[in-house]
N, C-alpha and C positions, 0 to 999 in steps of 0.2 A: 625907040620905044619911049614910053612914058618915064619920067624921072621918078626914082624911088621916093616914096612918101617919107617925110621926116618923122622921126619918133616924137611924140608929144613931150614937151619939156615938163619936168615935174615941178618946175617953179622953185623959187628959193625956199619956200616952206617945206617942200618935199625933200630937200637935201639936209635939213636940219632936224635934230631931235625935237620931238614934241615935248612939252613940259613934263618932266619926271622920267622920261625914257632912259636917259643916260644914267641916272641914279639907280633905276630899276635894273639895268644891265650890270652895273657894278655890284649891286646886291646879289644878283643871280650868280655872277661869276665867283664872288666870295663864298656863297653858299656851296657851289660845286666844289671849290677847292677844299672847303672845310669837310665836306662829306668824303672826298677822296683821301684826305689826310687821316680822318677818323678810321676809314676802312683799312688804310695801310697800318695804322697803329694796332688795330684789331688783329690783322694778319701777323704782325711781328709778335704780338703777345701770345697768340696761339702757337706760333713756331717756337717761341721761347719756352712754352710749357710742354712741348712734346718730349716724350721719354728719350728720343734720339738726341736731344740737346742737353742731356743730363751732365755730360762731362764739361762742355763749354760753359754751362750755367754754373757749375760748381767751381771751375777753375777761374772764371771771371777775368779773361785776358784784357788788359788795358792797352791803349794805343802806345803808351810808353813801353810796355812789355814787348809789344810787336816790334817796335822800332829799336829798342836797346838790347833785346834778348833774341827774339826769333830771327830777325834779319842778320844777326851776327853769326848764325850757324852757317856752316859751309853748305852751299846749295847742292842738292843731290837726292837720290832716293832715300838715303838714311835719314836725312833731315826732314824729309816729307812725312815721315812717320808721326812726328809730333803734331803738326796741324791736322793730319788725318785722324789721329786719336781724339783730339779736341772736337772735331766735327762729327764724331761718332762713326767714322768711315774707316776704322782700323780693322783690317780683315780678320786677324786672329780673334778679335772680340768686338764685332760690329754692333753699333746701336741702331743703325739704319738698315733697312732691308735692301740688300744688293741683288737678290735673286729670289725666284719663287720658292716657297717652302719656309720652314722655320729657321730663324736665325740661330746659329750655333757657334760656339767657341771651336777652335781648331781641335780641342780634345773631344768634341762630340756632344758636350752638354748643351742642352737647349735653353734659350733665353727665358722660356716660360718657367723653368725650374729655378731661375736665379733672379727673379724680379727684373729681368732685363739687364742686369749688371754684368754683361759678358766681358767688358773691358777690365773691370775691377777683378773679376774672376781670373782672367788670363794673366794680368800683370802682377797681382798680389798672391796668386795661387788659389785664393778663396775669396768669395764675396760675402760669405756667411757660413752656414753649416753644411753646405753641399760638399760633395766629393771633391778633393783637391784637383786642380788642373794638372793633367799629365802630359802636356805638350812638351816635346823635347826641343828646347831652344838652343841646343848645343852649348849650354852654359851661359847664354846671354842674360837670362833672367837672374841667375845667381850673381853674375858679374855686375849687373846693374845695381842690385841691392848692396853689394860690397862697396861700389863706388859712392852710392848715396850715403851710406854710413860714414865713409871716409870724409865726405864733404862736410857733414854735420859735425863730426868729431874734430876735424882740422880747424873749422871756423868757430869752435866752442859752442855749438848749438845742439849737442847730443841730448840735452834734457828736453828740447823741443820735440825731437824725434821720438823720445820715449813717451812724452805726454800724448803725442798724436797716436802712437801705437796702442795706448791704453783706452782710446775712445772707440765706441762701437761704429762710428761712421767711417766705413772703409773708403768711401769715395773721397772724403775729406783728407784722409791719410794719403791717398794717391795724389791729391792735389799738392800736398806738402812735398812728397817725394819728387814731383815733377817741377817744383819751384814756382808754384802759382804766385802771382802778385796780389792775390786777394787778401783782405784782412782776415786773420784767423780768429776763432772764438777764444774767449778767456781760458777755456779748459786747455787749450794748446799754448796760448800766449804765456801762461805761467811758466813754461819751460824756456822762454826766450831769455837770453843772457841779461843779468841785472846790470851789467857794465855798460849797457847802451846809454847814450848821452841823455835821452829823454826817459825819465822814469816817473811812475806815479808816487804818491806819498807813501804807499805801502812798499815801495821798492821794486815793484814789478815793472816790466817794460811797458811804456805807454804805447809804443808802436806795436801793431799786430801783424805787420807785413815782414816778409823776408827781405834782407838786404839784396840789392841788385847783384852783387858778386855771387851770392849763393844761388839766386835765380838762374844766372848764366851757367854756373858750375853744374847744377842739377839738370838743366836742359841738355848740356853737352854730355853728361853721364848717360842720359836716356838715348840720345842719338847714336853715341858710339857703341852702345850695347844692343838694346832692343831694336833701335832703328837700323843698325847694320845687319842684324840677323833678319829682320823683316825684309830688307832690301835683297838679301841673299836668297831668300825663298820666294820672292815676288809677292810679299804680303804687306806692302806698304799701305794699300787701301783696298776697298772693295770694287773699284772700277777697273 
């Protein structure tokens, strides 16, 4: 049969960018990346503003905290309760919706009556003026509070705990009890020991963060009490 016809050659000019084409492609690619990055930033911002992110937003975990505190906890269901709590996924007081219907504390109180602060309500007993939480934790909640007090007293930080309890922000108090690495406001920092190496001219502690030793001790206190109870009843998270 006849030989196949050869495809016409585009010529050298057809294989090369015409003047300005390469630059235009670079600009278009850069614009696409910029749009994608802006969309991702918007998504992250919206997620950060969600009510379900209230605990992690207030606790403000740092990479150092994850590495030096969280990863030092013995792996298991009890230790999983802490990240579950920070993610709003702690079943006794969930901030995210894990099932159809209203979100509720294990005691039956609805999120709508607590401004969504189910986690604060469960762990501290009350988030505000609502009826106190009646969940029977087999003494775990009381033991957690006892251990937390012991940590602050042993380390000489009892005044910081008292200052936090005097504040109306219950979630901020919870952050302190859990050993958050966040800087605490002056109203709480006034209770930090004056014996710290760095102090202001007025004698108050210049640092507003808890020492790492206390962060670790408070994380352990939570895991060995609330975390152990949650694991025993299958309440580590909502999934």
